NUDOSE-816118 format. One record per atom (N, C-alpha, C): z, x, y; residue in one letter. Coordinates in pm, whole numbers, padded with zeros to 5 digits, always signed. Atoms other than C-alpha are relative to their C-alpha. Example, Ala and Ser with C-alpha at 12.3 -4.5 7.8 and 13.67 -1.06 7.14 Angstrom:
% residues 2
+00000+00089-00119a;+00780+01230-00450a;+00000+00090+00120a;-00006-00082-00119s;+00714+01367-00106s;+00073-00077+00109s;
***
This chain:
% residues 81
+00102+00029-00098y;+02630-00178-00667y;-00122+00085-00027y;+00123-00074+00020g;+02267-00072-00682g;-00099-00032+00110g;+00106+00028-00095q;+01951-00061-00477q;-00133+00044-00056q;+00132-00035+00048g;+01577-00037-00527g;-00107-00058+00091g;+00111+00045-00083f;+01235-00102-00379f;-00032-00147-00024f;+00027+00144+00005s;+01120-00457-00307s;-00100-00038-00108s;+00097+00028+00105g;+00840-00429-00564g;+00061-00009-00138g;-00067+00006+00129g;+01098-00411-00842g;-00040+00116-00088g;+00038-00101+00097g;+01056-00203-01155g;+00098+00115-00013g;-00101-00104+00011g;+01355+00022-01094g;+00102-00037-00106g;-00104+00031+00098s;+01644+00051-01334s;+00132-00022+00071s;-00132+00027-00053a;+01990-00080-01270a;+00097-00001-00117a;-00101-00002+00106a;+02312-00045-01466a;+00120-00083+00042a;-00117+00083-00024s;+02613-00271-01498s;+00091+00011-00122s;-00091-00005+00113g;+02911-00314-01729g;-00002-00128-00081g;-00013+00119+00083g;+02954-00553-02022g;-00111-00016-00101g;+00103+00034+00099i;+02754-00703-02309i;-00070-00126+00049i;+00069+00109-00067a;+02487-00930-02164a;-00097-00073-00089a;+00109+00079+00053t;+02265-01207-02276t;-00114+00003+00101t;+00099-00005-00107t;+02084-01224-01941t;+00059+00067+00123t;-00038-00059-00128v;+02093-01042-01608v;-00100-00051+00103v;+00089+00044-00107t;+01953-01188-01286t;+00036+00070+00130t;-00015-00057-00133f;+01904-01043-00939f;-00048-00105+00099f;+00037+00108-00092g;+01911-01315-00675g;-00062-00118-00073g;+00050+00111+00080g;+01842-01567-00951g;-00128+00029-00076g;+00124-00038+00069i;+01534-01381-01078i;+00037+00086-00121i;-00040-00074+00120p;+01566-01258-01439p;-00050+00145-00001p;+00039-00138+00025a;+01562-00885-01510a;-00073+00005-00135a;+00068-00019+00128t;+01347-00754-01795t;+00059+00123-00069t;-00042-00115+00079e;+01414-00500-02067e;+00151+00023+00007e;-00146-00008-00002v;+01786-00578-02068v;+00047+00067-00129v;-00048-00076+00116k;+01960-00331-02297k;+00149+00027+00017k;-00142-00031+00000v;+02329-00308-02380v;+00014+00142-00053v;-00017-00140+00037v;+02405+00065-02383v;+00131+00019-00076v;-00130-00002+00065d;+02772+00032-02469d;+00084-00112+00061d;-00084+00110-00048e;+03066-00195-02392e;+00021+00000+00151e;-00017-00009-00145n;+03067-00078-02030n;-00129+00007+00079n;+00125-00023-00071t;+02697-00038-01946t;-00114-00085-00052t;+00123+00074+00029i;+02387-00256-01932i;-00110+00064+00083i;+00116-00047-00076q;+02044-00123-01832q;-00100-00113+00006q;+00100+00105-00016a;+01775-00353-01696a;-00102+00044+00103a;+00105-00024-00099v;+01446-00336-01507v;+00009-00113+00102v;-00018+00099-00106t;+01487-00509-01173t;-00129-00076+00026t;+00118+00078-00038p;+01252-00792-01078p;-00039+00032+00144p;+00043-00016-00138a;+01048-00778-00760a;+00075-00098+00089a;-00061+00089-00098c;+01212-00923-00452c;-00107-00094+00053c;+00096+00094-00057q;+01045-01236-00320q;-00037+00047+00140q;+00049-00053-00128r;+00830-01136-00021r;+00067-00062+00121r;-00061+00068-00114s;+00996-01391+00205s;+00138+00056+00033s;-00135-00051-00022r;+01325-01205+00170r;+00003+00130+00078r;+00004-00129-00068i;+01211-00875+00327i;-00108-00004+00107i;+00097-00004-00109s;+01039-00826+00661s;+00019+00130+00078s;-00013-00120-00082l;+00982-00551+00915l;+00129-00003+00081l;-00123+00011-00078s;+01275-00684+01117s;+00125+00007-00088s;-00112-00006+00094q;+01497-00694+00807q;-00046+00073-00126q;+00057-00076+00111p;+01388-00409+00574p;+00089+00008-00124p;-00091-00001+00115y;+01691-00447+00344y;+00045-00142-00028y;-00047+00133+00038k;+01797-00757+00151k;+00088+00012-00123k;-00092-00003+00112s;+02098-00795-00073s;-00024-00119-00093s;+00013+00106+00100a;+02089-00998-00393a;+00125+00000-00086a;-00110+00012+00094d;+02368-01130-00610d;-00048+00041-00138d;+00033-00037+00138v;+02372-00982-00961v;+00087-00085-00092v;-00073+00086+00093t;+02467-01227-01236t;-00024+00046-00142t;+00005-00041+00140v;+02547-01122-01591v;+00056-00115-00082v;-00043+00110+00087t;+02568-01393-01857t;+00015+00052-00142t;-00027-00036+00139t;+02726-01325-02195t;+00017-00129-00079t;-00021+00123+00078p;+02777-01567-02482p;+00126-00076+00040p;-00128+00064-00032n;+03128-01639-02351n;+00024-00029+00147n;-00028+00021-00142s;+03105-01627-01972s;-00116+00045+00087s;+00095-00044-00102t;+02908-01567-01655t;+00078+00060+00114t;-00065-00065-00113a;+03004-01326-01378a;-00106+00038+00102a;+00093-00033-00107t;+02838-01272-01041t;+00065+00099+00096t;-00042-00096-00102l;+02871-00971-00811l;-00080-00032+00126l;+00068+00038-00124k;+02788-01100-00463k;-00054+00124+00070k;+00067-00111-00068d;+02541-00871-00284d;+00008+00129-00082d;-00016-00114+00089g;+02556-00640-00587g;-00120+00092-00009g;+00121-00083+00003f;+02201-00505-00543f;-00072-00016+00133f;+00071+00006-00126t;+02006-00417-00229t;-00145+00042-00019t;+00143-00032-00001y;+01627-00433-00214y;-00033+00064+00134y;+00043-00060-00125r;+01463-00209+00044r;-00153+00007+00003r;+00145+00001-00018k;+01112-00206+00183k;-00057+00135-00031k;
***
């Protein structure tokens, strides 16, 4: 699990060898496979409609796609205002 500001740009880590990583369906950038257990990526910005003053935190599913499979961690990342 991870968290970061709604403007994105933070780093997040996950396990596995990835082709792509998405946060709430939005692609991460600078995806780097560190080793067989860790992926680093720069988180995308959260869509403005997802965060408001009444709801300053918003969870996003994290999806990792490899050449052989796709796995999703439901609510695996939390954006905060």
